[in-house]
N, C-alpha and C positions, 0 to 999 in steps of 0.2 A: 519350357523351360526342357529342357535334354536329359532326359531319364535314362539314356545308356549306360552300361555301365561297361565303365573302361578298364583293359585289362593289358601291363607291359610284361613281355616277354623281353628276355634278356638273352643274346643267344638265338643267331640263323642257323644254326645247326637242323638235325631230324626233328629230333625235338623240339627245340623251338617253330619251329615252321610246324609241327601237324597239329603242337598246340593252339598254335596264331589259328590253323583252318579250323579247328575245334571249334574253339570259341567263336568267330566267327559266324558259324552255322549258328550256335547257339545265342546269337542275341548280342553279342557283344561287339565294343569298337577296341581292334586290337590294333598295338604298335610292337613293331618290333625294335631292337637297337641291339649294335654288335659291336664289339670294340676293334675289327679291324674293319680299314678302310675301305676293303669291298668283298662282293664275296666271293669263296672259295670255290673254285671249282677243281673236275677230277678228282682226288682217291683212289683210295686201294681197296683190296677187296674183301666184300663181305659176303656173309651167306645170310639169306631172306627165309625166312622160316613164315609155317601158316600164320603164326599169329601176328606178324608184321604187314603180310599179304592183305589176310583179311581187314586190318585196320587203315591201309594203304585204299582195300575198295571200298569198305567206309566213308573216308575223306575222299573218294573222288578221284585217288591222283592214281590208278594201279595203272590205267592203259593207257598214261603217259611213263610209265616205268619202263628203262630198257632193260632188262635181263641178258647175262653174256652166256649161260650155261649150256656148256660146252654137248654138244650133241654122246652119248655115249661114252662118258668120259670114265678115266681110272684112275686111279692113285696107287702111289709104287714108292714102297720103301726102300732104298739103297743104302748100302753103305758105305766107305770111304775107300772100293777096290772095283764099284761099281755094282757089283751084284745086287740085283733088288727084288723082291716078292710084295704081290700083289697085297694091296694097303687098302684104306678108305679113308674117304677124305671130307670134308666139315659139308658139302653138299652130298653126296654119298650117303650120310649116316641117317638123317634124316630124310622122309619121304614126303616130295614135292617140294622140294625147299629147292634156291633157284641161287647161282651166283649171281654178285650184282656189284660194282664200283659205288662206295659211297656219295659220290659224286651225281650214278646212274636216279637216286632216291632226291635227294638236295634237286634236281634241276627238272624233278617231278612233283614236288614240291612247290620249285618256286613258280612251275608255269601256273598254278592254281591259285594263287596269293590274291592275284587280281588287285584290287583298291586297299590290299594291309598295307601300311609305309612300312618299311624297312629304314633304319635310320643310322646307318655306317657311320665309325668313328666315332662312338658314345658307348660310357662303360656308366656303371652306377659309380658313387661316393660316396654315399649317405642309403639308406632306407629306416624312414621313421616308420613302425607301423601305429595307427591310432586307429579307435574302437570303427570312426567312418570312414578311412581310408588310408593310403597311403601316399606317403610326402617320398618320392626319390628326388635326389639331386644327382644331376646329372652330366659328363662330362666330357665335352671334345679333346679325345686324345691328338687332334694337331692343332689346335688356336687354345687348348688351355681354360677356353670361355665354359663358364657354369648355370648350368639350372633346373629350376624346382617344377616336379608337375606332380599333381596328386594323380591317385589312379583307383581304382575297386579292386584289384588283383595285382599281384607281382610273382612272375612266372619263373623263378632260375632253371634257365637251358643253357648254362651257361660251361660243359661241359666238368672233369674230373674236380679240375680246378675254380670251381666256382667262384665269382667273387661275390655273389647273392648271397651264398653257401656262408660265404665268412663274414659277410656283416651282418647277418641275420643270425648265424646259429653257433659261430666260433671258426677257430681256426683249421685248417687242414691238418693241425698234426691233429687234433680230436678224431677224425670223420677216415683218413688215407689207412688205410689196412694194405702194407707192401708186402707184396709177395718175393721180394728179392730178386726181383729176375727183369731184366730190358728187354724192348722190341720193337725191333726197325726195321720198318715198311717202305715198300719204294718198288717202281713198273718197271719192268723190261721192255727195254724198246725193241726187243727179235727173239724170237723163239727157243727155248735150251733147246742145243746141240741134243741131237740121237732121244730125242724122246718125240711122243705123238704131240702134235698139239692140243688134242684134248685129254692130255691126261695131265695128271700132277704129281711131285715129286717130292718126297718125306725123306733129307737127314737127321736122325734123332739121336745123338749121342749121351751118354750122364751130361749133364749141366748146360748143354746145347744142343742148337735144332738148327733146322733151315728145311722151309716148308714153300713147298711155288704151287700157286693154283693158276692154275685153267682157264684161259676164256675165251668166249665162242668166237669174238668179233675180231681180236687187238693180242697183243702179248701178252705171257701172266703177268700175274703182282708176287711179290715173295715176302716171306719175312723170315728176318735172323732175330731167333729170341736164346737170351741164354739167362743162368744164372748166377747171382751174386750177391755176396755180402757187403760189397760198400758201394753201393747202390750211388751216394753223390762221388764217388772218384769215378763212374762212369764218364761225368760232363768236366772233367779239366784238359780232354784230347778230342779232336776234331773227330766227329761219331764215325765216320769211316775208317778213318785210322784206327780206332776202337774194335769195328766188328774185323776188318783182319790179323787186330791181332789176337782175337781169340780163337780167329777161325786158321790162323795160319798153318795150322803143323796138319790139317786136313786139306788146306792148299790145292791141293795134287787130284784132286778126284774130283773130275771132272763135273760132276751136278757146283758143286762151294766154287768152284774155279770158274763159273760160269757166273753166278750171283754175282761173286765178289768184284767178278770186271762189269758187272752190269750195277752196281753199287757206286764204282767209282764215275761209270757214267751218267748214272741217275741226278737230273738236276734238282729232284725237289725227293727229301723222303723224313720218317717220320720214328725220331727217335725218341722212347723216351723210360722213364720205369715204368714197373705195371704195378697196382693199384688198385685194392675195388675199396669202394667208398661206401661206409656203414654209418645209419644215423637213428638215432632210437622214433622220431618220426621225422620225416618229409614237409612239413608244414607247420607253419603257425596261423592262426583264424583267415589272414590275407596275403600271404608268402606263402608259395610252396616250390619245390624245385621237383625237376623233372627229368629222367635222361640218369646221363652219368653226373649228371651235378648232385640226383637225389642217391643212385643204387650200382652204379659204374659197376659188373659185373666182371671183365677185364676182356681182351682179345680171344682168350682162349678159350673163354662161353661158346666166342659165335654169336650172340644174341642182343650187343647193343642197338644195332639198327631196329631191330622187331621188338624190343624193349621198346625204343624212343617212339616208333609209332601207334605202336599200341597204348605208353604213358598219355602221350599228347592227345592222340584218338576219345578216349574213354573220359581224360580230363573236362573236355568241353562239353560229353553227354554228361557227365553224372554233377556238374553246374546246371547245367541247363533241368536235370530231373531235381531239383533243388532250387525253386524260385525264394528270393530275396534272403537265401542264408548260404553264405559262400562258404562260412565256417564248416558248416555240417557236410555240406557236397564236398569239402576236401574231407574230413574222416571217412566217410564212405567212399573215396576215391581211393585211398591209402586204403583200407581194406578188401578193396579188392583187386590191388596192383602186389600186395604183399607174398601173396603163394608164389605167383608168379617168381615174386623178383627172389625171393628165396630160394628158389630150386635151382635160379639160372647162377647165384653167388656160388652157390656148392656146386655146382657141376666147374665151372670156373677153376673152385680150389681141385676139384677130382682131375679136371680133363689139362691142367697146368701139368700133370704127371705124361700125360700122350702126347702135350705138346712138345715137353721138354724136362725128361725124366730128372732125377733128383739124383741117383747114382745109381751103381750097376744094377743091384738088385732088381729095382724098379724099372733099368732100359730093358732089362731080360723079360721079365712081369709084360712091359707096354708092347714088346717085338711081339708074343705066343699072343698078345689078344689082338693086336692089329691083324696080324697073318691070320690067326680063327676070323675074324671077319671079314678078309680081304678073299680066302676060300667060300666064304657060303656068297659073294657076291659077286665071284669068278663061275661062280655054279647058278648064279639064277643067269648070268649075262649070257652060257652055256643051254642054259633048257628056252632061251628066249631065242636064240639063234638057229636053235634045232625046231623050237615051233614055229619059225619063219622059212625052213628050208624049202 
């Protein structure tokens, strides 16, 4: 009789593949199902921090992870008239951070899945938890065919609007905390004019902002973000037209004009409202949520990839330390992750004012703070240049 424990991981993103690899290393038979008909590639800028890198090393994928941090990168605040002052970007803000694309992390994980099966085009229709296991009814999105399978553990790693979370814990409205903002990310196909390839740029005014993130070996990625009290109303028109309307009166600014032109040419983009996910508990006895499905911190926190890697990696390790007692393992795992997530969500709420200040007072406060940080980094760069002269 086969006594190998079976785990179903719903979602083939960073959190899902990290959890699958970690469970596989712990001796479990992991299976990933993904609603999309094929694997995602590409993606947009993310900053990978120490916690994420450590998890990648533990999972054995770090050596395959392609990082794109430009050497000597600097970040500038730019106003509508082209004036610029030294500021600080996501990679500069924390020691040993790396600039990567979401797809870089996913590619490194994918390359190490080995014989872990990934079944595309499937999503859960029901999750029936019982004392001895979980029965999951899966539906094929193409044919409509359904099948029921039994697992010892179900991992919901299927994003902010998690299907597993809605089936097991309740509707999205119970757990999504809106930040009353929209974020639009996309890839440039050329460098920003009048800006050094290694440098990033920020245009931030009350209620709206543009961040341009430099990459070492390809053109930058960009993030338009703005505040709104009518999130639903932002989805009644084409997203590119919505962004153009929000920034129309500053479209004369070189940075904004270039970004809007690049957005018009972008073959794909991400356009979504900004939410944090808050649950009193991320697990039952045999169902657990990981990554954005459990604790989305938002793009403003900059910790999504790192926390997904960390959460997935630690899940398998904790289960391995509690043989035969999945429920106890999940309690221990959540207790170990909660402090990091709590701080990350707090940072996301605070850093929203850095990304897109709410009003004139906060914009002035942000400008002074960023300029002070920028001067510190400029002094550091000058000292390093003198030391090597």
